[in-house]
C-alpha positions in Angstrom: 26.0 -50.4 -53.1 28.2 -47.6 -54.2 25.4 -45.4 -55.5 23.4 -45.7 -52.3 26.6 -45.0 -50.2 27.3 -41.9 -52.2 23.7 -40.8 -51.8 23.8 -41.5 -48.1 26.8 -39.2 -47.7 25.2 -36.5 -49.8 21.9 -36.6 -47.8 23.7 -36.6 -44.5 25.7 -33.5 -45.5 22.6 -31.6 -46.8 20.8 -32.5 -43.5 23.7 -31.2 -41.4 23.7 -27.9 -43.4 20.0 -27.6 -42.9 20.2 -28.2 -39.2 23.1 -25.7 -39.0 20.8 -23.0 -40.5 23.1 -22.9 -43.5 21.0 -24.8 -46.0 22.7 -25.6 -49.3 22.7 -28.3 -51.9 25.6 -30.7 -52.3 26.9 -32.1 -55.6 28.4 -35.5 -55.2 30.5 -37.3 -57.7 32.6 -40.4 -57.6 36.3 -40.0 -58.3 38.8 -42.7 -58.7 39.2 -43.4 -54.9 36.7 -41.2 -53.1 33.3 -39.5 -53.2 33.9 -35.8 -53.8 31.1 -33.7 -52.3 31.0 -30.0 -53.2 28.8 -27.7 -51.1 27.1 -25.2 -53.4 28.2 -21.8 -52.0 26.4 -19.6 -54.6 23.6 -18.7 -52.1 25.9 -18.6 -49.0 27.2 -15.4 -47.5 31.0 -14.9 -47.1 30.4 -15.3 -43.3 28.6 -18.6 -43.8 31.5 -19.9 -46.0 34.0 -18.8 -43.3 32.0 -20.6 -40.6 31.9 -23.8 -42.6 35.6 -23.7 -43.5 36.7 -22.5 -40.1 40.2 -21.4 -39.1 42.8 -23.4 -41.2 40.0 -25.6 -42.5 39.3 -27.1 -39.1 35.5 -26.9 -39.4 35.5 -28.4 -42.9 37.9 -31.1 -41.7 35.5 -31.9 -38.8 32.5 -32.0 -41.2 34.5 -34.4 -43.5 35.5 -36.6 -40.6 31.9 -36.9 -39.3 30.7 -37.6 -42.8 33.2 -40.4 -43.3 32.4 -41.9 -39.8 28.6 -41.8 -40.2 28.2 -42.6 -43.9 30.5 -45.6 -43.6 28.9 -47.1 -40.5 28.2 -50.8 -41.0 30.6 -51.1 -44.0 33.5 -53.5 -43.9 36.8 -51.5 -44.3 37.2 -52.8 -47.8 33.7 -51.5 -48.7 34.3 -48.0 -47.2 35.0 -45.2 -49.7 36.3 -42.0 -48.2 34.4 -38.7 -48.7 36.0 -35.4 -49.5 34.0 -32.3 -48.6 34.8 -29.3 -50.7 33.6 -25.7 -50.3 34.5 -22.7 -52.4 37.7 -24.3 -53.8 39.3 -24.7 -50.4 40.4 -28.3 -50.8 41.8 -27.7 -54.3 43.8 -24.7 -53.0 45.0 -26.6 -49.9 46.0 -29.6 -52.1 48.2 -27.3 -54.1 49.8 -25.8 -50.9 50.4 -29.4 -49.6 52.0 -30.4 -52.9 54.3 -27.4 -52.7 55.2 -28.1 -49.1 55.9 -31.7 -50.0 58.2 -30.8 -52.9 60.0 -28.2 -50.7 60.5 -30.9 -47.9 61.7 -33.4 -50.5 64.3 -30.9 -51.9 65.5 -30.0 -48.4 65.8 -33.7 -47.3 67.8 -34.4 -50.5 70.1 -31.4 -50.3 70.8 -31.5 -46.5 70.5 -35.2 -45.9 68.6 -34.5 -42.7 65.1 -35.4 -41.7 62.5 -32.6 -42.5 59.4 -32.4 -40.2 56.1 -31.0 -41.5 54.0 -29.8 -38.6 50.4 -28.7 -38.2 48.9 -31.1 -40.7 45.6 -33.0 -40.2 45.7 -36.7 -40.5 44.1 -36.4 -44.0 46.7 -33.9 -45.0 49.5 -36.1 -43.8 48.0 -39.0 -45.8 48.0 -36.7 -48.9 51.6 -35.7 -48.4 52.6 -39.4 -47.9 50.9 -40.1 -51.2 52.6 -37.2 -53.0 56.0 -38.3 -51.8 55.5 -42.0 -52.5 56.4 -41.1 -56.1 60.0 -40.4 -55.0 62.0 -43.7 -54.8 64.9 -42.0 -53.0 62.8 -40.7 -50.1 60.6 -42.1 -47.4 58.0 -40.6 -45.1 56.6 -41.5 -41.8 54.5 -39.9 -39.0 55.7 -39.5 -35.5 54.4 -38.1 -32.3 50.9 -38.1 -30.9 47.9 -35.9 -31.8 47.6 -33.0 -31.7 51.4 -32.8 -32.2 51.8 -35.5 -34.8 54.3 -34.6 -37.5 55.2 -36.0 -40.9 58.9 -36.7 -41.5 60.6 -36.8 -44.8 64.1 -38.3 -45.2 66.4 -39.9 -47.7 66.2 -43.7 -47.9 
């Protein structure tokens, strides 16, 4: 089941790239809680990479969202495994930025005692920050507002 699901996501992404006139291969590997799909950028131009990533990663987020929605069709929620789509190190760099933002918000919430809002995060990024800050027993996080103005809030317990 898992191998065919991983292959289904990989084939879908390669087909999307071909149909977008940006053909590339995709390397897919299973990590502890997701399928990590890396688009091979070695034969892509800087312009093609920029198109696929989009401003603030919006295009890459959209591709990842579609991949998750399509590749998990027909799966029960407990059978679904999320896909992460990576290109040219974007996700890794962004994850480091998110961790820094989370740590800064945690420090601010602790030192000021006020709620700290993090804006302009995608739902996947909010989920990552919730995960980062779940390690801190003295803090809690929640999301408030409605898309596209949904924000993550960090505060002391």
